[in-house]
C-alpha positions, 0 to 999 in steps of 0.5 A: 471282242471285249475291253479289258484293263490288265492289273496295274496298267492305265493301257486298255486293250481290246482281247478278242476272246475271254479266255485269251491271256491279258498281260502287259510286259515291263512298264515302257515296252509295248505288247506285240500285236501279233499276241493278242488275237492268240490263244495262250495254251500250256505244255499239255491241253485237252483237245478234240478231233471231232472227224475222228470221233474224239471228243477230248484227248490229252495233247502234250504241246511240243514246240521242238516237233514240227508236226503233230502225231497221234497214237493209231494202231491197225492202221490200214489202207482201204483198197477199195476206196475211191480216194487213198484212205487209212482206217485206224484205231485211237487209243483214248485216255480213259481206255476206249478205243476209237476205229476212225477213217481218213483220206491220206493227205501224204506218207512222210519220213519222221526221225522218231528220237523215241527210237533212237533217232530212226527213220520211220515212214507215217500216214499224214492226215488232215482233220479238224482240231478243236482247242479252246472253243475254236477249230481248225484243220491241222496235219496229224502223223499216225504213230504208235505212242503207246509207250508215251504218257501223252496219246497225242502230240501237238507239233509247232505246225499246228499252233503256228499263228494260232497260239503261244505256249506258256510252258509253265502252264498246263490245261490253261483252256480247262478240260482236265 
């Protein structure tokens, strides 16, 4: 925790993290206390998925999407695994490919706007997301995103209660 004084204000705020925003609305209005402990992210950010062997990957933040997804190819179930598990390849921004394995959390039907709104079945895994120096578990669907500019999409469920989005900002937490 640190004390922070916003420019042009006599109000002292307690800000729990040095990378968090400190902005006050127009005079006479109070800042929502729920925003004080949250990360401020832009419409795209660099994230890590260490359990999958991914140090950094660019992710598009999409509050219109409930779930998160990552570009995965060669997705195969491992028939001899004691727990239902998938092995897959993740294509990184620099052209490298990482092969990862993860237990299957679920298989869900997802509407894909990139394919005319058609529904498709996707494996869902749970893995730790690293963003802004913090880490928490998120659910991620495995999808083909080769035609998309960003190999990962961060949906609102992954950010709920942890981040607010500044749609005018990009890479607000650094890394790009």
